[in-house]
Structures are given as C-alpha cells and as structure tokens.
N, C-alpha and C positions, 0 to 999 in steps of 0.2 A: 480723578482716581487713576492710578497707574498700576498696570499688571506686570509682574516680573516675567511672565511667559504666557503664550497663547493658551497653554493648558489650563490656566486659571479661568478661562472663559468657557471651558467645556462643562456641560452639565454632568453631574455624577450619574452613574448608571446604576439603576436599581438591580439588586441581585435577585435572581430567580432560581429556585431550586426545583427541579423536575421530580414529581412524585409518581406520575403514571403517564402512559402514552395513549394516543388515539390512533385508530387504524390508518395505515398508509396505502393499503391494498383492500380489495373487496373479496373476501372469501365467500364462495357460493357453492352450494352442492350442485352436482350435475343434475339432480332431480329438479331442483328449483329452476335451473336454466332451461331444461327441457320443457318444463311446464309453461314457462313464459312464452316460448316460441309455439307451443301447442295451442295456447290461447289465441295467438295471432292466426294460426291456421284455421281454428274453429270459427273465429269471427268472419273470415272470408267465406268459409264453406256454409255457415248457417245464415249469414246476413247478406251473402251474395255481393259483397264489395269489401274494400279495405277501409276500415275506420280506425281512428285513434281510439284507444281505450287506456284506462289506467288501473293499476292495482298497487298493492303494497308488498314490499319485501318483508319477510317475517323471520324472526329468530327466537331462540329460547332465551328466557330471562337470565339463565346462568351462563349464556354464551352469546351476548348481544351483537357480536361482530360477524358471526357466521349466518349468512342467509340460507335458511333450510327449506323455505316454501314461498309460494306466491299466493297472496290473498286477493280475491277479486270481489270488490264491493259493487253495489248497485251503481252503475254509471247512469246518471240522470239523463245525459244526452251525449251521444257520440256522433261526431261529424268527421268529415274528411281531413279537416285542417288543424284542429286543436282540441285540447281538453284541459279542464281546470279543476282544482280541488280546494276545499276550505277546511278549517280546523274542526268544524262540526262533523263533517263527513269522516274525518280521521278518527275522532273520538267515538263516533257511533260504530265504526267497524271494529275498533279495539275492544269494545264491549262485547262483541260477538265471539271473540277468540277465547281459547282455553286459557286458564290462569297462568300457565307457564309460557304462553306465546306473547310475542312482543313485536310491534311494528318498528323496524329500524331503517326504513326508507321507502321510496316509492319507485315504481317502474311504469313506463308507458310505451306505447307504440306510435311510431310515425307511419305505420302502414306501408304503403307503397310510395310515399313521398321521397323525393330525391334529396331532401334536406336531412343530412346525417349528422345533426348536431342538436344542441339544446337551444330552444328559442327564448325570447323574452318572457313569454308566459311560463315556460318551463322553469326559468329562474325564479319567478314568483312562487311557483309551486314548491321548488326546492326549499325556499325560506319558510314557507308555511309548514312543511313537514319537519324541517329542522327545529322550529320553535316547539312543536308538539313533542317530538322525540326527545329533545334535550331536557325538556321539563320533567320527563319521567326517568331519564337515564343518566343525568349528569353525574359526574364523579370528580373528586379532587384530583387535579392533574399537576398542580404546582403551588409553591408558596413564593410570593413575590413581595419584595421589600417596598414599603411605602416610604418614599423620600419626603421627609418633613423638614423644612428649612428652619423653623423656629419652634422646636419641640420643647415644651416646658415641663420639667419633672417636679412633681409636688409629692409631699408625704401626707397621707391621710391624717386628719386632726391637727395638722401643723401649718395650715395655710389659711389665709383670709380671702374673702371675695375679691379684693383688688388684685391678688396674685393671679386670678383666673384671666385677667385682662392681658396678661403677658403671653407672647408667643401666639402661634397660629393653632397649635394643638396642645392641650394639657393632658399629661398622663399622671394619674394619681396612684401611688404605690403604698404598700403598708410599711415599707422600710425605705430608707434613703438609698437611692441609686445614682451613680454618676452619669451613666449613659444608657440608652435603650434603643432598640430597633423594633420596628413593627413589620411583621410579615403577614400579608393577607392570603387567604386561600383563593386559588383560581379554580373555578369549576369549569369543566369542559364536557362537551358532548359532540355527537356527530350524527349525520344521517346520509344514507346513500341515495343517489339518483341515477337511474338507468333508463336509457331509451334504446328501443330495438326497432328493427324494420323487417318487412316481409321477406327481404332477400337474405336475411340471416345476419345482418350487421348489428353491432351494438356499440354504444358509447356510454361512459359512466363517469361520475364524479362523486367525490366525498365533500360534503359541506361540514364545516366545523364552527362551533360557537364557544367562546371563552367569556366567562363573566367573573369579575373580581367581587368578592363578597362584601368588602367594606367600601371601596371606592365606587363600586357599581359599574366600572369600566367594562364595556362589552364589545367584543370584536367578533366579526363573522368573516370567514375565509373559505375558499374552496380550491380544490385541485382535481385534475384528471387522475384517474387511478385505474390500474389493471384489475381485471377479475381473475382471481385464483380459484380454479375449479377444485372442488373437494368431492371425491367419489365416495359416497357413503353407502354404496350398494343398493340404493333405493331406486326404483323406476316406476313409471306410471303403469298401473295395472288396468286391465280392461274395465273393471268396475269404476276405477277413478276416472278413466277417460270418459265413460258414459256420464258420470256425475259432473265432470267439467264441461261437457257439451251442454248439459242442462243448465249449468250456471251461465254459460255464454249466451244461451238463448234467452234466459230470464233477465240477466243483469246488463247486457249490452243493449242500448236503446238508440239505434241509428235514427238520425233525422236527416232528411235529404234536401230540405229547403235551405236556401242561402241565408246565413246570418248577416246582419248589418256590420257587426264588429268581427273582423277576422284577425287572426294572429299575424303580426308583422314579423316575418322570418328574417 
C-alpha cells in the first residue's frame, strides 16, 4: 500500500467541546485557613508534641469550589511521621455534616517535619479522597467525539441479522442517514489536598478525574495550585476556640511507640 503523503498516516483527532471547567486555583476563606493553623497550635499545646493530623476541607453544596471550613474527624491514631485515611472514614464524617455542607478535599499537617511536600502516602490519600468527592460531585465538563472506523448505519425494520455483522459499531436510526457522529459526555470532578506545617508553611494540589460515559475511559491528573484567600468577615470566636480545643483533645489520639511501617518520604 502506498500513501500519497505522511498526513495519511496520522490518526484523526477526536473533537472535544468544552462545556464547563474545573478549578485551577483553591479559593479558601481566611476563616478556614486560620482554623487549620489553630488546630496545629492546639495539637502541640494539648498533646505536648507535634503530631500529624488530618481533616477535611468543607464547602457548601451550592459553591463546591470555595473552602469555607475545616472539619476534624476522629483521628484513630496520630504519629509523628504519617497519617492515612480510607473511604469509610470519609463517608462516616460526611454523614455528620449539615445537609448543605460537602467535603471537597482533605488537609493534614506535617507538624514540625522539615519535609515540606506531599509524600507517597499523601498521594494515596489524595486518590482516596478524589474517588469519594467526584462520586458525589461530578459534572458534565465536555462532549468528546468517539472515533469509529467502521460505523454501520442501519434503519429500523429495514435490516436483517447478517447486516449486524458488518462494521465495528451499528447505529440504528428511524430514518435513513448518510453519516453520523457520536459524542460522549465527559464527567469531571476534583478534590483539594493541602499540607501545612508548624512553621506556617503550606503546599497544595488539585486532583482531577475525568470519566467518559460510553467508553469508560478514565484519567486522573493533578497539579500544584495557589490558594486564593477570600475574606468573608468571619473569625474564630472565643466560644469556637474553646469548642475546637475540645475537639482536638477528643479526636487527636497520639501514639508514641514506633510503628514497624513508616512512611517513605
């Protein structure tokens, strides 16, 4: 077989029509940011050492991109080096929230560690949270063409079973058509991941998940992102601080013995 030009060897590009976007930055109220670092302070003050802890970033369902609060679940065990979460813990905490509140990511502390980045276990936690969050909040973000090499067009009530053996995909219509294109919906979702330290530093990433409804093609990606602070005029009141101290005392559970399996940084 001879080709007139190299362009004939190129695969056709599937058209994609963008319908909606996912966040590229992390909007966060100053209240939520202050609360995260206050938890860090309280962990050190109440438990007399710096421990990793984890919580969830919370949003309203009608504005899922804006972090408005930090939720502190029961941490089963807090150590100096690592923390881990699982889907059951996320679901259990979501059930405790008000109906208009929604988990849109997770946050944890590296305490006084000098490792100012996400670890391998953190990445596993990212994916766990991403799966949970996107299952509840995915939305159509694009229509993408499905390229079919041998599409067979048939008319209802005018074809026989042997006709179905032709082509790789059969499309049956109620009227004759000369050509057809199939565009599948791409659903997308996101979740935030934030790590903070006792010295006031923070790093953050956004994880994305795209899933095609017909082909089932699923892609996961992530990128570093900046926090965009939003001043909503809210601050921690003395009553809230006292309640938060009580939560830290109750929900943070330090263990001081050395575990056999430590996080590989």
